[in-house]
N, C-alpha and C positions, 0 to 999 in steps of 0.2 A: 378760704372757703372751707366750711365744715358741714357735716351732715345736719347739724342743728338748724341751719339756715334754709333747708329745703322746703319745709311745710308752707312757707309763704306763697309758693307756687299754687297751692290749692285754695288759699284764702279767697281770691276773687270769685271763684265758683260758688263758694258757700254764701257769699254776700249777694251776688247778682242773681242767683237762682233760688232765693227764698220764695216760698209760695206767696203769690200775689205781687212779687216784685216786677213782673212783666205781664202785661195783658196780652196773651198770645194764645193762639189755638193749639191745644195740646196734640202731640203726636205720640200716641200710645203704642205705635207699631215699631218704633226703633229699639234696637237692642245692641249689645256688644257681643263679640265672639272671640274665642280662642282657637277656632278651627284652622285659621291660617298657620298658626304655630304647629298644629298637629300634622297638617299636610306637608309642611316643609321638613318636619322630622321624619315623616314616612318616606318622602322622596330621597332624603339623605341615605336611608337604609336600603330602599328599593333600587336606587341607581348608584350602587357603589363603584361601578366602573367609571363613573364620571368624576370621582374624587381626584384631587390633585395627586399625581403619581400613579393613578390607575387602581385596578381592582386589588392588587397586592401591595399597595403602598405601605412602606414601613411606618408612616405617620398615622396609620390607623384609619378608622371609618369616619369620625366626626370632623377631623381636619380643622380644628379651631385656630391653629397657629401657623403662620406663614411669614416669609420674609417681606411680603407686601403689606403686612399689618403694622400700623404705627399707633401712636397714642391717641389719634383721632378716629381710628377705624370704627370702633363701636359707637362713638358719637355720630359718625356719618350714617351708619346703618339704621340707628333708631330714628334719626331725623328724616330719612328717606321713606320709611315704611308706611303702609296704609294704616289708617286709624282702626281701632278695635270695632267701631261702628261701621266702617267701610267693609270690614271682614264679614259682618253679619249680612249686609246687603248683598255682597258678592255671592256668598254660599246659599242664600235664599233663592237665587235665580238659577234656572237651568241653562241659560244661554248668556254668554258674555265674553268680553275680551278686556284685558287690562295689562298695563305695563308700568313699571317704575324703574327709574335709574338714577344713580347719583355718583358723583365723583368721590373717590377715596384717595386719589393722588393726582399729580399733574398728568400722569400717563394712564391711569386705570379707572375704569368705570364699573360699578357693580350694577347689574340689571336683573330684573325678574319679570317674566311675561307669562301670561296664561290665557288660553283660549278654551272655551267649552261650548258644546251644543248638544241638545237632546231632541230627538224627533220621535213622536209617537207613531207607530206603524198602524195600530188599530186600538181597540178599547183595552187590550191587555199587554201588547208588546211595544217596546220602545228600544231605540238604538241611540248611542251617544258616543261622543269623542271628547277627550280632554288632552290638552298639550301644555306642558310647562317648559320654560327655559329659564334656568338660573345660572348666572355667571358671577362668581366671586372667588376670593382666594381659596375657599374650601373646595372648589371644584367647578366644573362646567357640566351641567346636567340638562338634558332635553328629552325627558320621557314623554311618549305619546301613549295614551291608554284608550282602548276601545271597550265599549260596554254594551251588553245586551241584557235587557231586564223584562220580566214578566210579572204583571200584577195578578196575584193569586186571589186576593180578596181586597176589600176596602182598606184593610189594615196591613196586609202582608205583600211584599214584593221580593221576588228572587232575582239575583243578578249574577252574571258571569262577566269578568273583565280580563283583558290581556294587556300587559305592558310590552310594547314592541321596542326593542333596543337595537340601534344600528349595529352594535356588537352582539350578534344574535344569541350567543350563549348567555347573555345577561337578561333575557326576556323572562317575564313572570306571568303566572296564571292565577286568577283569583275567583273564588266562589263565595257568595254571601247572601244576606237577606237584610231588608229594611223593614222595620216594624213601626207603624204609626201608633203613637201613644195617645192617651186621652189629653184633651186641652191643647192639642197642637204639638205634642212632644214627638220625638223620633229616636229610635234606637237602631243601630246597625252592627252586624257581626260578620266577619269574613275570615276565611282561611286562604293563605297565599303560598303557592309553591314558587319560591324564589330561584332564579337562574334555572328554570325548569328544563330547558333543552341542553344544558351545558355538557353533560356527559355524552349525550347522543351526538352532538356536533363534534366534540373533541375526540371521542374514542371510536364511535362508529363511522363517522364521516371523515375522520383523519384531517381535521381542520388545519392542523399545524402546517402541513405541506402546502395546501392550496392557498392559505392566507399568508404564507411566509411569516408565521409567528415563530418566536424563538423558544417558546415553552408551551407545555400542555397543562391545562387546569383540569383536575379530576376531583370529584367529591367522594370522600369516604362516607360522609353523612350529609345528605342534602338539606339545605336550610328550608324550614317550614315555618311560616309566620301566622300569627293570629292577631287581629286587630278589632277594636270595638270603639263605638262612640255612642253617646246618649245626650239628648237635649230634653230636659225634663222640667216642665213648669210645676214647681212645688206648691204654689198658690197663685192667686191673682197678681201678686207683686214680686214673687221670688221665683227665679228660674236657675237651673243648674246645667252646666255642660261638663261632660267627662270624656276623656280620650285615653286610650291605652293600646299598646302593641307589644308583642313579645315574639322574638325569633328564637326558636329552640336552638341549643348549641349545635353547630355544624362543623365539619372538618373538610378542608380543601387541600389538595396537593398541587404544588407547582413544580414541574421538573422538566429538564432538558429531554427532548424526544430521543436524543442519541444516547444519553447517559441518564437513565431514569433515577439513579441515586444522587444525581446532582440537582438538588432543589430543596424545597422546604415543605413542611406540614404546618398548616395554620388552623387553629381552632377559634371560633368566633361565636359571640352571642350579643344580642342587641335588645333593648327595650326602651319604651318611653311611657310616661303617664302624666296626665295634666288635667286640671279642672278649673272651672270658673263659676263663681256665684254672683248673680246680679240681682239687685234689689231696686224696684221701681219706687223710689221715695215719693215721687209725685208723677203725674202723667208725662211730665217733660224732664224728669231727672232720673239718671241711672247711676248707681254707685255699687261697688263690690270689690271683690278680690280674686286673685288667680294664683296658681302655683303649678309648676311643671318641672319635669326632669327627663333628660335623655342620657342613656348609658350605653357604652360599647366596651366589650372586652375582647382583646386579641392576644392569643398565646401562640407564639411561633417557635419552631425548632427546625434546625437543618436536618436534611436526610444524611445518610452516611457519607456521601461525598459532597455535601453542601458547605456553605460558608458559615463560619462561626458567628458572623455578625447577625445571622438569621436566628438568633436565640434570644428572645425577650418575652416579657409579659407586660402588656400595655392596658391601662384602664383609663377611659375617658368619660367625663360626665359634664353636662351643663345643666344647672338647676336655677330656677327663678321663683321668686315670690313677689307679688305686687298688688297694688290697689288702683282703682280707677274712679273717675268722677266725670260724667258726661251730662251736659244740660242742653236741651233744645229750647232756647230762650224765647224764640219767636220764629216766624217763617223765614226771617232773614239772618238771625244771629244764633250761633251755636258756640259751645265751649267744650273742649276736650282736654282732659288732663289725666295723668297717671304717674305713679311712682313705682320703681322696680329695683330689686336687688338681685344680682346674678353672681353665681359661683361657677368657675370653670377650672376644676382640678384636673391634673393629669399626673399619672404615676406610671413610670416605666422602670422595670428591673431587667437589666441585661444578664444574659447567661455568661458573658465574658467578663470576668472580674476586672479586666483592664479598662473597661468602659464605665463612665460615670452614670449612675442611676439618676432618674429624674423624679423629683417630688415637687410639683409646681401647683400654685393656686393663684388665679387671678379673680379678684372680687371687684365688681363694678356696681355703682349706685347711679341710677338715672331718674330724672323727673322731667316732665314736659307739660306745658300748659299753653293752649292755642285757642284764640278767638277767631271765628270765621264769619264773614259777612257774605251773604248771597243776595245779590240784587234781583228783583223780579225780571229784569231784562236779560239776565244770564251772567252778568259780571260776577266774579268770585275773587275774594281777597282774604288772606289770613295773616296773622302775625302772632308770634309767641316767643316763649323763653324755654330753653332746654338746659338742663344741668347734668353734668357727667363727672364722675369721680372714680378713679381706679386705684386699687391697692394690690400689692403682691406680698401677702404675708409670708410666703416661703418660696424658695426656688427661683429667685430673680435671675434672669439671664439663661435659664435652662431650656427655653423653648424658642423656636424661630420667631423673630419679630424685627421690625425696623426701629432701633433705638429702645428707649425705656417706655413701657406701657403705663407706668404710674403717672398720675397727675389729675388735676381737676380743671374744668372749664365751664363757662357759661356760653351759650350760643343764642344769639338773637336771630330768629328765623322769620322769613316772610315768603309768601307765594301769591301769584296773580294767575287768573285763569278764567274759564268759562264753564258754565254748567247748564244742563237742561233737566231740571228736576233731579230725580234720582237715576235717570237713564244715562246721562252723559256727564263726565267731569274731566276737565283738563287743567293741570296746574303746572306752572313753571316757577321755580323759586331759587333762593340763595340764602346766605347767612353770613354773620360776622361772629367771630369767637373772641372771648375775653378770658385769658388764662389767669393763673394765680398771681402773676406779676402785673396784672392789669394791662397786658399787652394785647392790642386788638389786631386780629388777622382775618383774612378772608376765609370763610367756612365752606367754600365749594358751592356747586350748583346742582340742581336736580330737576326731575320732571316726573309727573304721574298722570296717567290717563285711565279712565274706566268707562266701559260702555256695556250697558245691559239691554237685552231685548227679550 
């Protein structure tokens, strides 16, 4: 298998979706969206206490590598995810619930769930709630966010939101505004005080004693975040999405309450940026490209009585570029496809010269093409082909994983389920994998459900 063979995945769409190839009623309302990626990136930063190993994990913030990750992990994740067009439908609605889960091993299941609801109080005020649950090797996160908004004018809405964390010091406060742009566009800006009550709870309320914690967390410089998004129709056929966030450098101390010099000082900074361009080639075809990156920097040093192993500088980044092609061929038939290249570098420099530094890079190439049939009575079935190839240009064996992540595979996927228009969708599916030696193996099982109201 080589990268040169990938483009054949996109050829069927170019053939069957040519103008006039299918006599179907056009659906000019459908779009694709990158917002799901932006939300997951934000939750990773916002709910750092949910990371594997906790708030001060030596593996950093993004936690891309774990002993439970094997050579099929990223293939499993991309097969289980919602479509880019599903993402647009989901975020265009104020009320809904969805869940997706898939096997990544004989013992482990990766799951993502989300519930959201918004209730207008009167002509100006509204309240809302949003709950996420994400379980994977990178962490177990379950943030709940409450929102209060006030519409100031037909174009401007102000909002205040709070992330309530079961570990109370990790709760956040957010203030922002939404601005309705011409031709249905939207822009949003927000400022976020991360871990807002941390010092109050640890220092003023002496949380260590009551909660039986073994150490105190104290900020020398509180993390303050800024995030923005925009959805802009550039013309009748072209629309742009852009997302970004920046957490200014912060410094946190962790120390033993009995010996304050026994601990560590950690400096952190985070950011992400991403964008998507969509072109409506015809009323029933969408194609375009996207790019995004998430970055985290962690610099740790021991206090005077701390451990020497707490001296390192860690840099984590995940970057992607890709293209997509989506066709609504008729009321019953759809075609979804995309091609993506992902870089996952990690660089760790230890303060102890006896420890080996890490300079690692995982590069993955993925493509997917799926045809879906929706019967008028509600039956739903899809089938498609997924391609995955991974390379490690440098640092092989330097990060936690199960075996070697290098390799290439094709996956034949299929799903069966039920739908009720765009309001309800349930899919159960499985797959078979074919590796570079033409060995066929079971590709795991998965399920997805989405309900909008």
